[in-house]
Steps between C-alpha positions, in 0.01 A plus 500: 500500500704323236570523128162348415323765711672781310442332164130459576478862617662620176263287292204629702622857448537449125151355474342778703692773317376411150195727522711782645759443224228529233362817656854641523541424130177691432620791715829512310309499172275778624787717625808442280681807639484371860808578709698234688395636840131466413560149362657400831204655683246309291688170539527580873125551535427167331763333719350652814154368414638157404680492836205621706220290353646153574602623845145624563371164374736318739376713790139432398562126500634525853229736630179567306489230234121463495459868399759473225323207330197719428724775358693248288200454268499872418868518400449424126216754479704773671806438279284505184330824602820681592699395193206557264460852639869594462530320164182661371630841600827436313307377195279808502800733527681316221202509266399862565841668515609714208819395322704789643381433857570127505867513585554404860218468750583446863356247743378660820541373856132411540502293179822330612350409838190358331726294272700383802188378679351342188814305410577384852160429650518137392824472700290512818423133441874423505471548875317167501782323317764631741283450809730229637794745508585673825493882493870535407477255210180670378673839521806379306280329240306827449826695473623263228167542319542878520856489362398277210204730429724808500742345250224376267306828514814705429563275200140542386525878524824503300353275234180704483695826475705377207189386310298802615747734335450316171120485529459869596127590536367146460687375810221617733245297304723193511580548872132547591410187306765304692355614835147400399622160379686442829183590692297252294770233550496545879119490497476185288766321705338603828137430412503218244829319556516518881 
């Protein structure tokens, strides 16, 4: 473990956290009156998933790699389905809500968990890239990824909140569109560019 190890872990964390950052931005847009405690909780959930998925991938590489390769082909489809579902729901709510009811909708725990899985499922494959690490290095790398994810997601929520207040009822439409676009991006990258 040296400076290069930590620098690479930070870069890996930033790359993995971009989808979670975008979803956090959408969540902030959708719920502009979100309290700081909830923002920390949301960023924490994304961080937890971004920590766990590479660690699970690392364990898979060292134990059941042949099973994981079959599952790896489904990752883009799962991410697309989950994000399209949540994004579509946000779009529907944004389009059908009456002007007086469109103030501040709240993201539920189940939707947050679905978002966490959808934005971090591709991080399972990071277990392959850190396969040469021993368990302590893999653990520290995943912790760095989680910290970077937390910081970026908190920033995304703050940014989304500030714009969500200005966009009022249309924020849900914009946020849902972002989620669907992220799902399509993950799908295209996973199926056509892999």
